[in-house]
C-alpha positions, 0 to 999 in steps of 0.5 A: 500500500505504501508503494501505491501511495508513493506512486500516487504522490508522484503522479499528483505532483506531476499533474501539478507541475503540468498544470503550472506549465499549461498555465504559463503557456495559456497565460503567454497566448493570452498576453500575446493576443491582448497586446496584439489587440491594443498595440498591433503587430509590433515585436516589443509589445508582443513579446512583453505581452507574452512574458507578462502573460506567461508570468501571471499564468504560471505564478497563478497556476502555481498558487492555485495548485500549491496554496489555494487548493491546500490552504484555502479551499475550505473557506467560505464563498465570500472569503475565497472570492475576495482573496483570489480577486485580490491576489490576481489583481496584485499579481497583474499589477506587480507583473506590469510594474516590474516589466516597465522597470525592466524595459526602462533598465534595458533601454535606458540603463536606469538602475532598478533602485532609481526607477521609482524616481524616474519621470517617465515611470512616475508618469506611467503610475499616475497616468490613466494607463496603469490605472486602466490596467489595474481596473481591468485586473480588478474587475476581470479577476473578480468576474472570473473568480466569481464564475469559478466559485459558482461553478464550483458551488453548482458542481462540475460542468453544471454552470456551462450546461445551464448557460449553453442549455444543453439539458434544458430540453431533456435527453437520453444518455448512457452513464455510468453511476457510482453510489459511494456510502460510508460504512456504519455511519449511523453507529459513528454518528451516535458515537462521536455526536452529530456536529462532529459527524457533520464535520467528518462528512465534510472533511471526507467529501473534501478529501475524496473530491480530488480522486474522483476529479482525477478519474474524470468523475462528475459528482452529481449529488451528496445525499446524507453520508453518500456521494453519487458520481456519474461518468459519460461512458467514454470517460468512465470506461477508459482505462477503467477510470470509474473503477480506478476511482474507488481504488483512488478513494481508498488510497487517499483515505490511507494516505490521510490515516494519521489525520483522521485518527488524530482528529476522530480516532478512526478512519472511515471506510466506504462501500461502492456500487456500480451500474450503467445504462440509459438515463433521461438528464434534464433541467428541473425545478424553478426557484432551485433549478438543478440537472437531474438524472432519472431512470432505472440505472440510478435505482439499480446502482443504489440497490447494488450498493446496498448489497455490499454488506450482505456479500461482505465486500467493499465494492460491487458492480453489475455484470452488464458494466463488467462486460463494457469494461476494458481489461486492466491487468491489475483489476481482477473481477470475481463473481460473487452472486446475483440479486433479483430486483422488482420489475427485472425479468432476470437477475442482476449478476454481481461482481466484486473487484480487487486490485493486485499490485503491478509486478 
């Protein structure tokens, strides 16, 4: 297990480094386009735009991965919004000021320590150009971060789906579903108290979000101490992402074992049920609108997950889903039985899954 955790940590760090590189590249591209729009096709401004954009994008991505996600993700909505907006407005302003200082150092040989008193630099600071840049940075960062926070509040891709109207009229889609439930939750709540139990659930949901997203899953609902996750078929089947998600969650909880033991005295365990099928997806409600999934696969997945205790396993999946999954060397399925569901003509074959370490 320790070897798997070490591999997961390295993979996570690699993803963060890649994210910083992508942030720098995207920033450079946007900086180039911004300079092209304002200054036209001139080498100096275009180069400055690329450098400024790369610094802003790279530093911003670095803070997102190593600071915001670690230190500030549990703050309330307004605090995160204001802190992020202030950070990005400051980052843009400082980057532009340093770029101007560097330009005057190279072009006119004015030392960094003396540039602050330079008439040209002071004219830039008190003139309209710097304040226009600052206003653009403040307003732009606030709007972008507000939309990011709303998107995080609603769920992955939900805001985009609302804006585009993708599910305004209900449509049919094939989806994979995972129902993930905490074991012995009622007993735990009675033992530690309801307020600490709420904090436990919140901590778990925060800590499980990363492995779910890394497995390309979409969090559909939180129902009590249960998480409902869904995948479009292509994403869920690719490299058995949907099944890998469960083992990534187990690895995450093992990695945080000492933290949970210190805070709660134990490490929560989860049981999972998987199934797939065609569901109806559409917007429902008026004052409180949401995108809902309706259909037999949702109910069947819930029933499959409920059988984990009876079969004494932590993961169950339907034979129908197993037939669609690609063969993955380290994932070994085992037939475990079947259940007869009301309204079904034939029993649902059930399998459990174990993971074997790579040789």
